[in-house]
C-alpha positions as CSV (number, residue, x, y, z in Angstrom):
1,X,0.0,0.0,0.0
2,X,2.9,2.4,0.7
3,X,4.3,1.7,-2.8
4,X,0.9,2.3,-4.4
5,X,0.3,5.4,-2.4
6,X,3.7,6.8,-3.4
7,X,2.9,6.1,-7.1
8,X,-0.4,7.9,-6.9
9,X,1.1,10.8,-5.0
10,X,3.6,11.3,-7.8
11,X,1.1,11.1,-10.7
12,X,1.9,14.7,-11.7
13,X,5.6,14.7,-10.9
14,X,7.8,15.4,-13.9
15,X,9.5,12.3,-15.3
16,X,8.5,10.2,-12.2
17,X,9.0,6.5,-12.7
18,X,6.5,4.2,-11.0
19,X,7.7,1.6,-8.5
20,X,6.7,-2.0,-8.7
21,X,6.8,-4.3,-5.6
22,X,7.5,-8.1,-5.9
23,X,7.0,-10.7,-3.2
24,X,8.4,-14.1,-2.5
25,X,7.4,-16.9,-0.2
26,X,9.3,-17.6,3.0
27,X,10.7,-20.7,4.6
28,X,8.6,-23.9,4.7
29,X,8.1,-26.3,7.6
30,X,8.5,-29.8,6.1
31,X,6.4,-32.3,8.0
32,X,6.9,-35.0,5.3
33,X,9.6,-34.8,2.7
34,X,8.6,-35.4,-0.9
35,X,9.9,-38.8,-2.0
36,X,10.0,-40.2,1.6
37,X,9.3,-43.9,2.0
38,X,6.0,-44.9,3.6
39,X,5.7,-48.0,5.8
40,X,4.7,-50.3,3.0
41,X,7.8,-49.7,0.8
42,X,6.1,-47.2,-1.4
43,X,7.2,-43.6,-2.0
44,X,5.3,-40.5,-1.0
45,X,4.9,-38.4,-4.1
46,X,4.4,-34.9,-2.7
47,X,4.9,-34.8,1.0
48,X,3.6,-32.1,3.4
49,X,5.2,-28.6,3.4
50,X,3.6,-25.8,5.3
51,X,4.5,-22.2,4.2
52,X,5.3,-19.5,6.7
53,X,4.0,-16.5,4.8
54,X,5.5,-14.0,2.4
55,X,8.0,-11.1,2.3
56,X,9.0,-8.2,0.0
57,X,11.6,-9.4,-2.4
58,X,12.3,-6.1,-4.2
59,X,10.8,-2.7,-5.1
60,X,11.9,-1.7,-8.6
61,X,11.5,1.4,-10.8
62,X,9.8,0.9,-14.1
63,X,11.6,3.1,-16.6
64,X,9.0,3.1,-19.4
65,X,8.5,6.3,-21.4
66,X,6.1,8.9,-19.9
67,X,3.7,11.1,-22.0
68,X,5.2,14.3,-23.3
69,X,3.6,17.6,-22.2
70,X,4.1,20.8,-24.1
71,X,5.3,23.8,-22.0
72,X,6.6,26.3,-24.4
73,X,9.7,27.1,-22.2
74,X,13.1,27.1,-24.0
75,X,14.9,25.2,-21.3
76,X,12.3,22.5,-20.9
77,X,13.5,19.4,-22.6
78,X,11.9,16.0,-22.7
79,X,13.8,12.8,-23.4
80,X,12.4,10.3,-25.9
81,X,14.5,7.3,-25.0
82,X,16.6,5.8,-22.2
83,X,19.1,8.5,-21.5
84,X,19.6,10.8,-18.5
85,X,21.1,14.3,-17.9
86,X,24.1,14.6,-15.6
87,X,23.7,16.9,-12.6
88,X,26.5,18.3,-10.4
89,X,25.7,18.1,-6.7
90,X,27.1,20.6,-4.1
91,X,29.6,18.0,-2.8
92,X,31.1,17.6,-6.3
93,X,29.5,14.2,-7.1
94,X,27.2,13.5,-10.0
95,X,23.5,12.6,-9.9
96,X,21.3,11.9,-12.9
97,X,17.8,12.9,-13.9
98,X,15.2,12.8,-16.6
99,X,13.4,15.9,-15.2
100,X,14.9,18.5,-17.6
101,X,12.9,21.5,-16.4
102,X,16.0,23.6,-16.3
103,X,16.6,27.3,-15.6
104,X,19.2,29.9,-16.2
105,X,21.0,31.8,-13.3
106,X,22.0,35.5,-13.3
107,X,25.4,34.5,-14.7
108,X,24.0,32.2,-17.4
109,X,24.5,28.8,-15.8
110,X,21.9,26.2,-16.6
111,X,20.6,24.6,-13.3
112,X,17.8,22.5,-12.0
113,X,14.9,23.8,-9.9
114,X,17.0,23.2,-6.8
115,X,19.9,25.2,-8.2
116,X,22.2,22.2,-9.1
117,X,24.4,22.8,-12.2
118,X,23.5,20.8,-15.3
119,X,26.6,19.3,-16.9
120,X,27.3,19.7,-20.6
121,X,25.5,23.0,-21.0
122,X,27.4,26.1,-22.1
123,X,26.5,29.3,-20.3
124,X,23.6,31.3,-21.7
125,X,24.8,34.6,-23.1
126,X,23.4,37.9,-21.6
127,X,20.8,39.3,-23.9
128,X,19.7,35.9,-25.2
129,X,16.2,36.2,-26.6
130,X,15.7,32.6,-27.8
131,X,17.3,29.2,-27.3
132,X,17.0,26.5,-29.9
133,X,17.8,22.9,-29.1
134,X,17.5,20.3,-31.9
135,X,16.5,16.6,-31.5
136,X,20.2,15.6,-31.8
137,X,21.4,18.0,-29.2
138,X,22.6,21.0,-31.2
139,X,22.1,24.2,-29.3
140,X,22.0,27.8,-30.5
141,X,21.3,31.1,-28.7
142,X,19.9,34.1,-30.4
143,X,21.5,37.3,-29.1
144,X,20.6,40.6,-30.6
145,X,19.3,38.8,-33.7
146,X,22.5,36.8,-34.2
147,X,22.7,33.0,-33.9
148,X,25.5,31.9,-31.6
149,X,26.2,28.2,-31.6
150,X,26.9,26.3,-28.4
151,X,28.4,23.0,-27.5
152,X,26.2,20.0,-28.4
153,X,24.3,18.4,-25.5
154,X,25.1,14.8,-24.5
155,X,23.4,12.2,-22.4
156,X,24.3,9.5,-19.9
157,X,23.2,5.9,-20.0
158,X,23.3,2.9,-17.7
159,X,23.4,-0.9,-18.4
160,X,20.8,-1.4,-15.7
161,X,18.8,1.8,-14.9
162,X,16.6,-0.2,-12.5
163,X,19.7,-0.5,-10.3
164,X,20.0,3.3,-9.8
165,X,19.5,4.6,-6.3
166,X,16.7,7.2,-5.9
167,X,17.5,10.1,-3.6
168,X,14.5,12.3,-4.2
169,X,14.3,15.6,-6.1
170,X,13.9,13.5,-9.2
171,X,17.6,12.5,-9.0
172,X,19.3,9.1,-9.1
173,X,22.8,8.0,-8.1
174,X,25.0,5.4,-9.7
175,X,25.3,2.1,-7.9
176,X,27.2,-1.2,-8.3
177,X,24.0,-2.7,-9.7
178,X,23.3,0.1,-12.2
179,X,26.8,-0.2,-13.7
180,X,29.1,2.7,-14.4
181,X,27.7,5.8,-16.1
182,X,28.3,5.8,-19.9
183,X,28.8,9.6,-20.5
184,X,29.1,11.7,-23.6
185,X,26.5,9.9,-25.7
186,X,24.9,12.0,-28.4
187,X,21.1,12.1,-28.4
188,X,19.8,9.3,-30.6
189,X,22.8,7.0,-30.2
190,X,22.5,3.6,-28.6
191,X,18.9,4.1,-27.6
192,X,19.7,7.2,-25.5
193,X,16.7,9.0,-27.1
194,X,16.2,12.2,-28.9
195,X,15.5,15.6,-27.3
196,X,12.1,17.4,-27.5
197,X,12.6,21.1,-26.6
198,X,9.7,22.9,-24.9
199,X,8.3,19.7,-23.7
200,X,8.5,17.8,-20.4
201,X,8.1,14.1,-19.8
202,X,5.2,13.3,-17.5
203,X,4.9,10.5,-14.9
204,X,4.5,7.0,-16.3
205,X,2.0,6.1,-13.4
206,X,-1.2,4.4,-14.7
207,X,-3.8,5.8,-12.3
208,X,-6.4,3.2,-13.3
209,X,-4.0,0.3,-12.7
210,X,-2.9,1.7,-9.4
211,X,-6.5,2.0,-8.2
212,X,-7.1,-1.6,-9.2
213,X,-3.9,-2.6,-7.3
214,X,-5.1,-0.7,-4.3
215,X,-8.4,-2.6,-4.2
216,X,-6.7,-6.0,-4.7
217,X,-4.2,-5.2,-1.9
218,X,-7.0,-4.2,0.5
219,X,-9.0,-7.3,-0.3
220,X,-5.9,-9.5,0.1
221,X,-5.1,-7.8,3.5
222,X,-8.7,-8.4,4.7
223,X,-8.7,-12.0,3.6
224,X,-5.3,-12.6,5.2
225,X,-6.4,-11.0,8.5
226,X,-9.5,-13.2,8.6
227,X,-7.4,-16.3,7.9
228,X,-5.0,-15.4,10.8
229,X,-7.9,-14.8,13.1
230,X,-9.5,-18.1,12.2
231,X,-6.2,-19.9,12.8
232,X,-5.9,-18.2,16.2
233,X,-9.4,-19.2,17.1
234,X,-8.8,-22.8,16.1
235,X,-5.6,-22.9,18.2
236,X,-7.4,-21.4,21.2
237,X,-10.1,-24.1,20.8
238,X,-7.5,-26.9,20.6
239,X,-5.7,-25.6,23.6
240,X,-8.9,-25.5,25.7
241,X,-10.0,-29.0,24.9
242,X,-10.3,-31.3,28.0
243,X,-10.7,-35.0,28.2
C-alpha cells in the first residue's frame, strides 16, 4: 500500500517512474519430505510442506516512457529514450535525472529547480532572446538577432537503470547494480533517445491500474487478516480441549 500510495502521489511529478513491488514466499516447515518412503515400501509423491508467509523481495523502478507535455519554455527538454542528464551536486559528485525543467541563473549557468548545475550546458549569453535545441542536441542562442552556436548536448546511459538509487528531487545516483555511467552519448545514439525542446516528460504512473492494485491489496489484506484470526481461534479451541 505504501508503494501504491507513493505512485499515486507522484502522478503529476515530472519524469517520475512508477515503483513495482515483488514478493516471494518464506521458509517452509517440512512435515513429510517429498519422496520419503512410507511404511509399505512405497514412495510419498508430494509430502507435506507448510508455508510461513511472504515477504517483500524487491521494489523496482519501471523506466518506461512517460507522456510528453508541451510547456513552451526554451529550457524545458523531454527525453524520448533511455538517457539521463548529468547533474553536479554541491559535494562535487554526480547525480542523474530525466526531469529536464531547467533554468538559467544570473550568470547564465543552466541549473535544476534546486539550483544544481547541469553538466554539458554552455553558459547562456546575456541578452539571449531565444534558445534553440534540436533533436540531436545541437544548441543555438539568439543574441541581438545573431545566432551563436553552443556545444552539443550529450546524455548519460546505464546498463541497468533499475539499479539506480533514488535520492528524491527527481535525482538518481549510480550504484554497483546500475553499472558505471556511460557519459558523452549523443542524443539518438545507442537508444539514448532524442530531445524534445519545450516539452517535459510526464509521470508513467497508470492511475487506473494503481487503483485496481489498491483494491486488490485491500481485499488481500482483509482475507489474510480473517485467515490469521481463524487460525488463532482454532488454536485457542484446541488448547482449551479437555478429556
